[in-house]
N, C-alpha and C positions, 0 to 999 in steps of 0.2 A: 504494500500500500504506500502510495506517495504522500508523504507528510510535509512537503516543501511549503505548503500554505500555512503551516503552523509555526509559531515562534520557536527558535532553537531551544530556548529555556524550557518551554513546555514539552518538547520532544524528549529532552533529557530527563525531565521530571517523570514523564510517563514511562520511560524505559526503566528508571530506578524504581518506580512504584511497581512495575511488573515483576522485577526480580525480587523485590521485597515481599510481595504477595506469594510468589512462587516458592521462596524459601520457607515462609511460614506455613504454606500449604503442606509441605513435606511432613512437618511434625503434627499438624492438626489432623490431617487425613489418617495418619497411622493411629492417632488417639481415638478418633471418631469410630474407627473400625472395632474398637473394644468397649465403647461406652455402653452403659446399660440403656435399654430401650432403643437407642439409635443404632447400635451396632449388633443387634440380634441377627441370627442366621436367616430368619425368615423375612428380614427387611431387604428389599431389592437393592442390588448394587448401585443402580442409578439414583435411588433415593439417598443412599449413603454418600454418594459423590456430591449430590446437591447439598446435603447437610454439611459436609466438609467445606464446600465452597462458602456456605453461609457463615460458618464459624470463622473462616479465614477473613471474611469481610469485617467480622466483629473484632477479631484479635489484632489484625494488622495495624489499624490506627493507633492502638495502645502501645505498640512496640516501636522504639526508635528505628529510623530508616536503616535497613541493613544494606551493606554494599553489594554490588553485583559480583558474582564469582568471576575469577580471572580467566576461566576456561572450562571446557567440559570435564576435565579431571577434577578441578576444584568443586564443580557442581555435583559430580558423582560422590565425592567425599562428604559433601553436605547432605546428599540424599541418604547415605548410609548412616551417618551420625544422627541426623534428625529423625529418621525412621526408628532407630533403636530407642531414642529418647521418647518418642511418641508412643511406641508400643509399651515401654516400661510404665509410662504414666497411665496409659489406658488399662493395662493389666492391674495396676494398683487399685483402680476404681472397680474393675471387673471382679476383683476378689470379693466384693460385697455381694455380687450376684451369686458367686459360687458358695458364699456363706449361707444364703437362703436355700440353695439347692442341697447343700450338705445337711442343713438342719432338717429339710424335708425328708431326705433319705434316712437320717437317723431316726426321725419320728416314725416313718413308715416301717422300718425294720423292727423297731421296738414294739410296735402295736399291730403287727401282722397285716399291714396295709400296703406292703411293698408291691404287690401284684394287682392291686385294684385300679381299674380304669387306666388311663394313659396320660401322656404329657403333652405340653404345648410346644415344646422345643424340638429341634432336630434329633436330639439324643433321647433315648428312653429315660423316663423320669417317673417316680411314684406320684400318685395323685396328690398327696399332701405337699410334695415339693412343687408340683405344677400350680397348685392354688396359691402357695406362698410366693412363688416367683412372679406370677402375673399380677398379684396384688401389690408386691413390692415395686415392680416396675411402674405400675400405674401411680402408686404413691410417690415414687421418686420424681416422676414427671410433674405431678401436682405440686410438689415442693420446689420445683424450679431447678431440677438437676442440670438443665441446659445452661442456666445462668451461672450456677456454681462451676460447671465444667469450663465455661468461657473464662471465668475468673482464674481458675486453676491453670488454664493454658497460658494466660498472661503471666501469672506468677512463676510458671515453669521456666521462663527465660531468665529468671534470677537464680533458680536452682541449677539449671543446665544451660549455660550460654551457648549461643549458636556456633556451630562449627567445632565444638570441643566434645570429644568422646567422654562420656561420664566415667568418673573414677570407679573402677571395678569393685574396690573394697566397699566404698560407700553405697554403691548401687546394690551389691549383694546383701549388705546389712539391712538396707531398706526393704529389699524384697523378702528376706527371711522374716523381718518384723511384720510386714503386711500379711504374709501367709499365716504366721502364728496367730495374729489378731483375727484373721478370718476364721480359722478353725476354732479358736476360743469363743468367738461370737456365735458360730454355728452350734456349738455345744450348749451355750447359754440359751439360744433360741429354742432348742429342742428339749430343754430341761423339763417343761411340763409333761411332755409325752414320756420321757424317761422315768419320771417320778410315778406317773400313772401306771406304766408298764411294771415297775418294781412292786407297787402295791398289788397289782393284779396277779403277778406271779407268786408273791408271798401268800396271798389269799387262796390261790389255786392249790398251792402246796399244802396248806393247812387242811383244806377240804379233802384233798386226795389222801392225806394221812388219816383223817377222821372217817372217810367213806371210801375205802380202796376199791369197792365194787362199782363205784360210779365213774362213768367216762367223763372226767372233768374237762377234757379237751373239747368235746362236742358241746358241753354246756358253756364253757368259757369263751369259745370263739366268737359267738355273737356279742357277748358282753364287751370284749376288748375292742371289737369293731365299733360298736355303738359308743363306748367310752372315748375312743380316739376321735371320732367325729364330734362328740360333745366338747372335748378339750379343744379341738381345732376351732369350733364355733366361739367358745368363750375366750380362749387365749390368743387367737390370731390378732385382735387389735393391739394387745400388749406386745406381742412378738414384732409386729410391723412398726410399732412406735419405737421399740428398742433398736431395731434395725435402722430406721430412718435417723435416729439420733446419732448412731454410730457413723452413718454415712456423712451427716452434716459435720460431725466432729472431725472427720478426716479432711473435709474441704477447709475447715477452719485452721487445721495444722497439718498440711500434707507432708511436711518434711520430718514428721516424727519418726524416730528410729534410724535416721540417716546420720552417720558419724563420719 
């Protein structure tokens, strides 16, 4: 396209703005691919691309103008480093989704609901995990996870400057901390089901010792299923509240655990 009719200053500014947006898009697109709700496997790739472009337009004005790469090799290096950083940031947020899925799996296994119904995701998932997952994603969107994610993207340029590979030691410590927090959160979310399963099994053991001729498994199977559904109905608001508070706490201090 011939741009001779434009002032040279404007042409230079447009070129710098293009490279500025292109560099930011590298990190943002990798992060969007892992975001809850926006990066799910059932979301079409074109929709994810549009979301990444929208996030780029939001983040780019908040970042100081980045210089254009000196050549294809320099841009390739930026592509690798920014993709690694974006994936690391996205995985850190994605761990909260895995916490919900793990909590649902623990709850289903402990209450004999692991094979009931199906899941909403591409991977097989117990019904309890599917209910918690879709509820958590809806709640995250209602709480403005896209706004928090945009703020996190802007803050990430202070944590990981452009063009610099993240320190392996700090990144590994941060990753281990996020994984450990995700599993501890999953166990805490599934605690009501574990307590209910413990009480059920103790009661079933006492009944079996008192009445050995009674087939307690056939009597107890409907009870544990009904009890698990009752616990899910009563405890799911508290579970989602605890999960959402943990998610918002992460956005308030995303660098926790990084040394």
